[in-house]
C-alpha positions in Angstrom: -15.3 15.1 -22.1 -16.2 12.9 -19.1 -17.3 14.6 -15.8 -14.7 15.1 -13.2 -14.9 13.4 -9.9 -13.2 14.8 -6.8 -12.2 13.4 -3.5 -10.5 15.2 -0.6 -8.9 13.8 2.5 -6.4 14.5 5.3 -3.9 12.2 6.9 -1.0 12.4 9.4 2.6 11.7 8.3 3.6 8.5 10.2 6.0 9.0 13.0 7.7 5.8 11.8 8.4 7.3 8.3 11.6 9.1 7.5 11.4 12.9 6.7 13.2 12.2 3.5 10.2 10.1 2.3 8.3 13.4 1.7 10.4 14.0 -1.5 9.6 10.4 -2.6 5.9 10.9 -2.0 5.9 14.1 -4.1 7.9 12.6 -6.9 5.9 9.4 -7.2 2.5 11.1 -6.8 3.3 13.6 -9.4 4.3 10.9 -11.9 1.4 8.6 -11.1 -1.2 11.3 -11.2 -0.1 12.7 -14.5 -0.2 9.2 -16.0 -3.7 8.6 -14.6 -5.0 12.0 -15.9 -5.5 13.3 -12.4 -5.0 16.9 -11.2 -5.3 18.3 -7.7 -3.5 19.8 -4.8 -1.4 18.2 -2.1 -0.6 20.3 1.0 1.8 19.3 3.7 2.5 21.3 6.9 5.2 19.1 8.3 2.8 16.7 10.1 -0.4 16.6 8.2 -1.4 16.0 4.5 -4.4 17.5 2.9 -5.1 16.3 -0.6 -7.7 17.1 -3.2 -7.7 14.7 -6.2 -9.8 15.1 -9.3 -10.3 13.3 -12.6 -12.0 10.2 -13.8 -13.7 8.5 -10.9 -12.1 5.1 -11.3 -8.6 6.6 -11.3 -9.4 8.9 -8.3 -10.8 5.9 -6.3 -7.8 3.7 -7.2 -5.4 6.4 -6.1 -7.2 7.1 -2.8 -7.3 3.4 -2.0 -3.5 3.2 -2.6 -2.9 6.2 -0.4 -5.1 5.0 2.4 -3.2 1.7 2.5 0.2 3.4 2.5 1.8 3.0 6.0 3.3 6.5 5.8 -0.3 7.9 6.1 -2.1 7.6 9.4 -5.5 8.8 10.5 -6.8 8.8 7.0 -10.0 10.9 7.0 -12.1 11.5 3.9 -13.5 15.0 3.9 -15.4 15.2 0.6 -16.3 13.3 -2.5 -18.5 14.0 -5.5 -18.9 15.2 -9.0 -17.1 18.3 -10.1 -18.7 19.1 -13.5 -16.6 19.0 -16.6 -13.4 20.7 -15.6 -11.0 20.3 -12.7 -10.4 23.0 -10.1 -6.7 22.6 -10.8 -5.3 22.5 -14.3 -2.0 20.9 -13.3 -0.9 18.7 -10.4 0.2 21.1 -7.6 2.0 20.4 -4.4 2.1 23.0 -1.7 4.4 22.9 1.3 3.1 25.0 4.1 5.3 26.8 6.5 2.7 28.5 8.7 3.7 31.2 11.1 1.3 30.1 13.8 -1.3 27.3 13.8 -1.6 25.4 10.5 -4.6 26.2 8.4 -5.0 22.5 7.9 -6.2 22.1 11.5 -9.6 23.5 10.4 -10.2 20.2 8.7 -10.7 18.6 12.1 -14.3 20.0 11.9 -15.0 20.9 8.3 -16.5 18.4 5.8 -18.1 18.3 2.4 -18.1 21.3 0.1 -17.1 23.6 2.9 -13.8 21.6 3.2 -13.1 22.2 -0.5 -13.8 25.9 -0.2 -11.4 26.1 2.8 -8.7 24.3 0.8 -9.2 26.7 -2.1 -9.1 29.7 0.2 -5.7 28.5 1.6 -4.5 28.1 -1.9 -5.6 31.6 -2.9 -4.0 33.1 0.2 -0.9 30.9 0.1 1.6 33.7 0.8 -0.3 34.5 4.0 0.4 30.9 5.2 4.0 30.7 3.9 3.0 28.1 1.3 5.5 27.2 -1.4 4.2 25.4 -4.5 6.7 22.8 -5.7 
């Protein structure tokens, strides 16, 4: 089995995009990621995306390039990239919609980079009920 590669980023949902486009982003990303053998986690708090994508490096990079060029994503910021051993952190493609009661836990990514960013994302996922996260 080939080694997994992971990449994580944040972006802002464009003010010019329609809120109904979130459902389209979810539907299309799920289908494309499954077809490309990618797994990961997409979190959205109503304004900001945080996405961790893992799988074969060429497919991860192609997906990230497509997302970075998507006008619905603004302020694209890469937080982490690197090898991830021989297994993904997520066994399926997961999408979490955050409804935080208070400040969004995604705000921490303004200052966190590298492996610490991945660990913060995983802690949000583990404590998802605390943040009002629903996995769809």
